[in-house]
MIBAZA-225839 format. One record per residue (C-alpha): residue in three letters; x, y, z. Coordinates in nm, 3 decimals. Layout:
% MIBAZA-225839
+-----+---------+---------+---------+
! res !      c1 !      c2 !      c3 !
+-----+---------+---------+---------+
! ALA !       X !       Y !       Z !
...
+-----+---------+---------+---------+
//
This chain:
% MIBAZA-225839
+-----+---------+---------+---------+
! res !      c1 !      c2 !      c3 !
+-----+---------+---------+---------+
! MET !   5.236 !  20.744 !  11.907 !
! GLN !   5.010 !  20.584 !  11.676 !
! SER !   4.602 !  20.553 !  11.718 !
! VAL !   4.421 !  20.237 !  11.625 !
! ASN !   4.082 !  20.168 !  11.441 !
! LYS !   3.911 !  19.889 !  11.556 !
! LEU !   4.027 !  19.532 !  11.477 !
! SER !   3.746 !  19.301 !  11.280 !
! HIS !   3.906 !  18.961 !  11.385 !
! PRO !   3.934 !  18.753 !  11.700 !
! LEU !   4.260 !  18.864 !  11.835 !
! CYS !   4.510 !  18.630 !  11.924 !
! PHE !   4.704 !  18.647 !  12.286 !
! VAL !   5.026 !  18.514 !  12.388 !
! LEU !   5.075 !  18.563 !  12.757 !
! PHE !   5.391 !  18.596 !  12.888 !
! GLY !   5.441 !  18.525 !  13.289 !
! LYS !   5.656 !  18.402 !  13.569 !
! VAL !   5.505 !  18.160 !  13.786 !
! GLN !   5.616 !  18.211 !  14.169 !
! ASN !   5.341 !  18.148 !  14.356 !
! PRO !   4.931 !  18.062 !  14.386 !
! SER !   4.849 !  18.391 !  14.316 !
! ASP !   5.024 !  18.393 !  14.008 !
! VAL !   4.862 !  18.084 !  13.860 !
! SER !   4.517 !  18.275 !  13.954 !
! THR !   4.624 !  18.565 !  13.794 !
! LEU !   4.718 !  18.382 !  13.452 !
! ARG !   4.384 !  18.187 !  13.529 !
! GLN !   4.150 !  18.505 !  13.552 !
! VAL !   4.336 !  18.699 !  13.244 !
! SER !   4.326 !  18.318 !  13.057 !
! ASP !   3.925 !  18.299 !  13.127 !
! SER !   3.868 !  18.634 !  13.045 !
! ILE !   4.049 !  18.615 !  12.703 !
! ALA !   3.841 !  18.310 !  12.623 !
! SER !   3.505 !  18.436 !  12.721 !
! ALA !   3.562 !  18.753 !  12.524 !
! ALA !   3.577 !  18.487 !  12.192 !
! CYS !   3.962 !  18.588 !  12.121 !
! ARG !   4.230 !  18.312 !  12.121 !
! TYR !   4.524 !  18.280 !  12.356 !
! TYR !   4.855 !  18.068 !  12.414 !
! LEU !   5.068 !  18.044 !  12.707 !
! SER !   5.450 !  18.053 !  12.577 !
! GLN !   5.628 !  17.735 !  12.663 !
! GLN !   5.828 !  17.875 !  12.929 !
! THR !   5.514 !  17.974 !  13.145 !
! TYR !   5.343 !  17.655 !  13.030 !
! GLU !   5.597 !  17.433 !  13.227 !
! GLU !   5.594 !  17.731 !  13.536 !
! LEU !   5.271 !  17.696 !  13.559 !
! CYS !   5.253 !  17.255 !  13.508 !
! ALA !   5.537 !  17.286 !  13.802 !
! MET !   5.349 !  17.484 !  14.024 !
! SER !   5.027 !  17.306 !  14.034 !
! GLY !   5.189 !  16.942 !  14.011 !
! GLN !   5.021 !  16.805 !  13.696 !
! ASP !   5.011 !  16.912 !  13.370 !
! ILE !   4.757 !  17.167 !  13.278 !
! ASP !   4.497 !  17.162 !  13.001 !
! MET !   4.602 !  17.513 !  12.841 !
! PRO !   4.708 !  17.571 !  12.507 !
! VAL !   5.085 !  17.606 !  12.436 !
! PHE !   5.244 !  17.867 !  12.194 !
! ASP !   5.426 !  17.750 !  11.886 !
! ALA !   5.674 !  17.990 !  11.828 !
! SER !   5.653 !  17.940 !  11.439 !
! ARG !   5.328 !  18.119 !  11.453 !
! PHE !   5.399 !  18.483 !  11.544 !
! SER !   5.299 !  18.570 !  11.232 !
! ASP !   4.904 !  18.484 !  11.418 !
! VAL !   4.939 !  18.686 !  11.705 !
! ASP !   4.852 !  18.998 !  11.757 !
! PHE !   4.960 !  19.071 !  12.093 !
! ALA !   5.161 !  19.000 !  12.409 !
! LEU !   5.087 !  19.039 !  12.775 !
! SER !   5.360 !  19.075 !  13.002 !
! ILE !   5.192 !  18.923 !  13.348 !
! GLY !   5.420 !  18.978 !  13.625 !
! GLY !   5.678 !  19.319 !  13.675 !
! ASP !   5.918 !  19.480 !  13.495 !
! GLY !   6.173 !  19.177 !  13.474 !
! THR !   5.860 !  18.988 !  13.285 !
! PHE !   5.812 !  19.297 !  13.050 !
! LEU !   6.201 !  19.307 !  12.950 !
! ARG !   6.198 !  18.943 !  12.888 !
! THR !   5.882 !  18.888 !  12.725 !
! ALA !   5.996 !  19.241 !  12.494 !
! GLU !   6.326 !  19.050 !  12.382 !
! GLN !   6.146 !  18.756 !  12.279 !
! VAL !   5.844 !  18.963 !  12.067 !
! VAL !   6.037 !  19.241 !  11.902 !
! GLU !   6.180 !  19.107 !  11.586 !
! HIS !   5.806 !  19.042 !  11.513 !
! HIS !   5.688 !  19.366 !  11.582 !
! ILE !   5.402 !  19.228 !  11.823 !
! PRO !   5.303 !  19.490 !  12.054 !
! VAL !   5.303 !  19.429 !  12.435 !
! VAL !   5.077 !  19.475 !  12.698 !
! GLY !   5.234 !  19.460 !  13.075 !
! ILE !   4.986 !  19.368 !  13.336 !
! ASN !   5.164 !  19.447 !  13.693 !
! THR !   5.148 !  19.174 !  13.924 !
! GLY !   5.460 !  19.289 !  14.083 !
! ARG !   5.540 !  19.641 !  14.289 !
! LEU !   5.743 !  19.919 !  14.095 !
! GLY !   5.548 !  19.886 !  13.733 !
! PHE !   5.712 !  20.129 !  13.519 !
! LEU !   5.668 !  19.939 !  13.208 !
! ALA !   5.438 !  19.663 !  13.353 !
! ASP !   5.190 !  19.974 !  13.426 !
! VAL !   4.779 !  19.785 !  13.352 !
! GLN !   4.653 !  19.638 !  13.708 !
! LYS !   4.576 !  19.324 !  13.693 !
! GLU !   4.207 !  19.484 !  13.841 !
! GLN !   4.185 !  19.650 !  13.507 !
! TRP !   4.214 !  19.375 !  13.254 !
! VAL !   3.901 !  19.315 !  13.182 !
! GLN !   3.818 !  19.701 !  13.086 !
! VAL !   4.178 !  19.707 !  12.912 !
! LEU !   4.063 !  19.415 !  12.705 !
! ALA !   3.730 !  19.574 !  12.622 !
! ASP !   3.931 !  19.866 !  12.480 !
! ILE !   4.153 !  19.656 !  12.316 !
! MET !   3.887 !  19.452 !  12.076 !
! ASN !   3.740 !  19.844 !  12.058 !
! GLY !   4.027 !  19.952 !  11.932 !
! ASP !   4.039 !  20.206 !  12.173 !
! TYR !   4.398 !  20.222 !  12.256 !
! THR !   4.753 !  20.371 !  12.117 !
! LEU !   5.080 !  20.243 !  12.023 !
! MET !   5.419 !  20.387 !  12.160 !
! GLN !   5.727 !  20.275 !  12.002 !
! ARG !   6.006 !  20.208 !  12.280 !
! SER !   6.391 !  20.212 !  12.094 !
! MET !   6.612 !  19.907 !  12.239 !
! ILE !   6.995 !  19.812 !  12.144 !
! GLU !   7.162 !  19.560 !  12.020 !
! VAL !   7.496 !  19.380 !  12.212 !
! SER !   7.722 !  19.201 !  11.926 !
! ARG !   8.101 !  19.060 !  12.046 !
! GLY !   8.315 !  19.116 !  11.776 !
! ASP !   8.302 !  18.820 !  11.526 !
! ALA !   8.154 !  18.568 !  11.839 !
! PRO !   7.782 !  18.572 !  11.899 !
! LEU !   7.645 !  18.634 !  12.226 !
! SER !   7.439 !  18.329 !  12.340 !
! GLY !   7.064 !  18.419 !  12.377 !
! SER !   6.891 !  18.759 !  12.278 !
! PRO !   7.065 !  18.976 !  12.157 !
! TYR !   6.796 !  19.259 !  12.237 !
! ALA !   6.763 !  19.524 !  12.539 !
! LEU !   6.502 !  19.693 !  12.640 !
! ASN !   6.644 !  19.926 !  12.942 !
! ASP !   7.059 !  19.836 !  12.938 !
! VAL !   7.376 !  19.652 !  12.918 !
! ALA !   7.561 !  19.639 !  13.178 !
! ILE !   7.940 !  19.555 !  13.188 !
! LEU !   8.027 !  19.417 !  13.515 !
! LYS !   8.286 !  19.228 !  13.728 !
! HIS !   8.269 !  18.877 !  13.733 !
! ASP !   8.519 !  18.708 !  13.982 !
! ASP !   8.749 !  18.930 !  14.084 !
! ALA !   8.745 !  19.228 !  14.295 !
! SER !   8.990 !  19.473 !  14.153 !
! MET !   8.834 !  19.698 !  13.894 !
! LEU !   8.750 !  19.656 !  13.563 !
! THR !   8.988 !  19.871 !  13.268 !
! ILE !   8.736 !  19.981 !  12.946 !
! HIS !   8.858 !  20.135 !  12.630 !
! ALA !   8.518 !  20.328 !  12.522 !
! LYS !   8.558 !  20.417 !  12.142 !
! LEU !   8.276 !  20.613 !  11.965 !
! ASP !   8.148 !  20.568 !  11.626 !
! GLY !   8.517 !  20.429 !  11.591 !
! ASN !   8.670 !  20.708 !  11.776 !
! ASP !   8.866 !  20.670 !  12.111 !
! LEU !   8.607 !  20.856 !  12.424 !
! VAL !   8.754 !  20.738 !  12.752 !
! THR !   8.954 !  20.425 !  12.955 !
! TYR !   8.674 !  20.372 !  13.269 !
! GLN !   8.895 !  20.270 !  13.578 !
! SER !   8.546 !  20.135 !  13.767 !
! ASP !   8.330 !  19.833 !  13.836 !
! GLY !   8.134 !  19.844 !  13.572 !
! LEU !   7.966 !  20.081 !  13.300 !
! VAL !   7.619 !  20.070 !  13.221 !
! ILE !   7.481 !  20.145 !  12.858 !
! SER !   7.099 !  20.249 !  12.903 !
! THR !   6.835 !  20.333 !  12.664 !
! PRO !   6.562 !  20.660 !  12.776 !
! THR !   6.341 !  20.313 !  12.901 !
! GLY !   6.584 !  20.223 !  13.089 !
! SER !   6.727 !  20.566 !  13.169 !
! THR !   6.494 !  20.517 !  13.564 !
! ALA !   6.673 !  20.134 !  13.644 !
! TYR !   7.067 !  20.073 !  13.652 !
! SER !   7.214 !  20.413 !  13.545 !
! LEU !   6.934 !  20.586 !  13.775 !
! SER !   7.048 !  20.417 !  14.050 !
! ASN !   7.440 !  20.520 !  13.967 !
! GLY !   7.342 !  20.887 !  13.966 !
! GLY !   7.267 !  20.867 !  13.627 !
! PRO !   6.971 !  21.092 !  13.422 !
! ILE !   6.638 !  21.001 !  13.391 !
! ILE !   6.590 !  21.072 !  13.016 !
! THR !   6.200 !  21.103 !  12.873 !
! PRO !   6.100 !  20.785 !  12.590 !
! ARG !   6.090 !  21.034 !  12.259 !
! ALA !   6.438 !  21.116 !  12.365 !
! GLU !   6.704 !  20.983 !  12.056 !
! VAL !   7.000 !  20.922 !  12.242 !
! LEU !   7.179 !  20.636 !  12.494 !
! CYS !   7.339 !  20.703 !  12.849 !
! LEU !   7.654 !  20.580 !  12.907 !
! THR !   7.684 !  20.558 !  13.308 !
! PRO !   7.999 !  20.453 !  13.521 !
! ILE !   7.959 !  20.215 !  13.810 !
! ALA !   8.168 !  20.364 !  14.106 !
! PRO !   8.459 !  20.502 !  13.881 !
! HIS !   8.831 !  20.560 !  14.055 !
! SER !   8.782 !  20.889 !  13.930 !
! LEU !   8.532 !  21.136 !  14.024 !
! ASN !   8.567 !  21.331 !  13.645 !
! MET !   8.390 !  21.057 !  13.497 !
! ARG !   8.031 !  21.132 !  13.529 !
! PRO !   7.734 !  21.021 !  13.327 !
! LEU !   7.769 !  21.070 !  12.969 !
! ILE !   7.482 !  21.172 !  12.708 !
! ILE !   7.507 !  21.010 !  12.309 !
! PRO !   7.324 !  21.061 !  11.977 !
! HIS !   7.144 !  20.717 !  11.994 !
! ASP !   7.274 !  20.613 !  11.604 !
! SER !   7.623 !  20.585 !  11.765 !
! THR !   7.783 !  20.270 !  11.787 !
! ILE !   7.951 !  20.194 !  12.118 !
! THR !   8.305 !  19.948 !  12.139 !
! LEU !   8.400 !  19.863 !  12.464 !
! GLN !   8.757 !  19.673 !  12.520 !
! VAL !   8.732 !  19.548 !  12.864 !
! GLU !   9.046 !  19.423 !  13.072 !
! SER !   9.041 !  19.248 !  13.400 !
! ARG !   9.269 !  19.046 !  13.616 !
! SER !   9.095 !  18.779 !  13.562 !
! ASN !   9.045 !  18.783 !  13.189 !
! ALA !   8.681 !  18.774 !  13.231 !
! PHE !   8.404 !  18.974 !  13.249 !
! LEU !   7.990 !  18.970 !  13.256 !
! THR !   7.814 !  19.156 !  12.982 !
! VAL !   7.426 !  19.196 !  13.126 !
! ILE !   7.168 !  19.246 !  12.906 !
! ASP !   6.809 !  19.305 !  13.050 !
! GLY !   6.921 !  19.106 !  13.376 !
! ARG !   7.017 !  18.835 !  13.165 !
! PRO !   7.422 !  18.797 !  13.239 !
! VAL !   7.651 !  18.634 !  12.974 !
! ARG !   8.008 !  18.535 !  13.089 !
! CYS !   8.300 !  18.678 !  12.832 !
! ASP !   8.660 !  18.701 !  12.781 !
! ASP !   8.871 !  19.010 !  12.717 !
! SER !   8.943 !  18.911 !  12.393 !
! GLN !   8.683 !  19.081 !  12.184 !
! PRO !   8.523 !  19.372 !  12.210 !
! ILE !   8.188 !  19.434 !  12.259 !
! VAL !   8.005 !  19.642 !  12.030 !
! ILE !   7.602 !  19.826 !  12.120 !
! GLN !   7.458 !  19.984 !  11.894 !
! ARG !   7.080 !  20.068 !  11.875 !
! ALA !   6.897 !  19.769 !  11.735 !
! LYS !   6.721 !  19.773 !  11.392 !
! HIS !   6.360 !  19.735 !  11.549 !
! ASP !   6.173 !  19.880 !  11.817 !
! LEU !   5.936 !  19.748 !  12.109 !
! THR !   5.537 !  19.870 !  12.047 !
! ILE !   5.398 !  19.924 !  12.349 !
! VAL !   4.993 !  19.944 !  12.362 !
! LYS !   4.853 !  20.217 !  12.624 !
! THR !   4.496 !  20.194 !  12.672 !
! ASP !   4.424 !  20.533 !  12.887 !
! ASP !   4.565 !  20.900 !  12.929 !
! ARG !   4.818 !  20.816 !  13.143 !
! THR !   5.168 !  21.004 !  13.025 !
! TYR !   5.496 !  20.905 !  13.090 !
! LEU !   5.574 !  21.243 !  13.312 !
! SER !   5.267 !  21.145 !  13.524 !
! THR !   5.360 !  20.812 !  13.565 !
! LEU !   5.738 !  20.956 !  13.661 !
! ARG !   5.588 !  21.145 !  13.897 !
! ARG !   5.388 !  20.863 !  14.096 !
! LYS !   5.628 !  20.631 !  14.093 !
! MET !   5.937 !  20.869 !  14.214 !
! MET !   5.673 !  21.034 !  14.484 !
! TRP !   5.731 !  21.398 !  14.334 !
! GLY !   5.567 !  21.605 !  14.546 !
! VAL !   5.448 !  21.353 !  14.831 !
! ASP !   5.465 !  21.570 !  15.160 !
! ASN !   5.656 !  21.311 !  15.425 !
! ARG !   5.718 !  21.537 !  15.712 !
! ASN !   5.372 !  21.466 !  15.876 !
! ASP !   5.474 !  21.091 !  15.861 !
! LEU !   5.835 !  21.179 !  16.034 !
! SER !   5.674 !  21.359 !  16.291 !
! GLU !   5.489 !  21.060 !  16.423 !
! THR !   5.778 !  20.875 !  16.468 !
+-----+---------+---------+---------+
//
């Protein structure tokens, strides 16, 4: 975690948001207007601009970001839920741009600034009253053939069945050494940040973000001996996948890529960490308690049903 001094120049923001309904349009307008009123600059990402125009039914007079100008950007704003935050992360991580997550979704583990708090958060950022937190990411490659799209995942990489009901056979190696052969519906490789996502729903452990580990969690394994495994974060994971259809999915933070089983999937820690902006004193543990409802007593609710 890094404290930051007050900046002396007008800030520049690039806004990433998923526009699906009039409420999203209104939120984007409010955020952009507040930035302009604070004498700062902003741009909409190309996808956000296109979705906003489609929702409005006309061209919108708002500045659109040119991806060649990342060096001009001070902060990226993710306006939506955790899915929007993940898509923002993969686009900015190589450029070392800090991300602020404004939550308009439901759960919001990553996007934890409520939209009603944004004006105060903007003032805090302009005054340098914030901290920067680093989150590790993982990177995916496929033998000598690159995967389409971004190779980076903040949460997890999942190996899943594509179009066949039978289980996958996944031969796993760790740093070149044989680990185990999974017979299962798939396998989730998660970062500490992603431990509360798909891995958790398959029985994986919750891992605090500063732990320097990765987790391998099998999905519906054929053998009950196959349990989640914690490994060092600098390990190289090599997966040779076999399926009856000779095809499977590699899902990178929710983005599916169809693969055949001719070449292995290689997963390792990414060269770049993601930087997240925090402007309050809430900790990961307090967020975890609140989101997981630990300590909440529902007995009165049950007695009334």
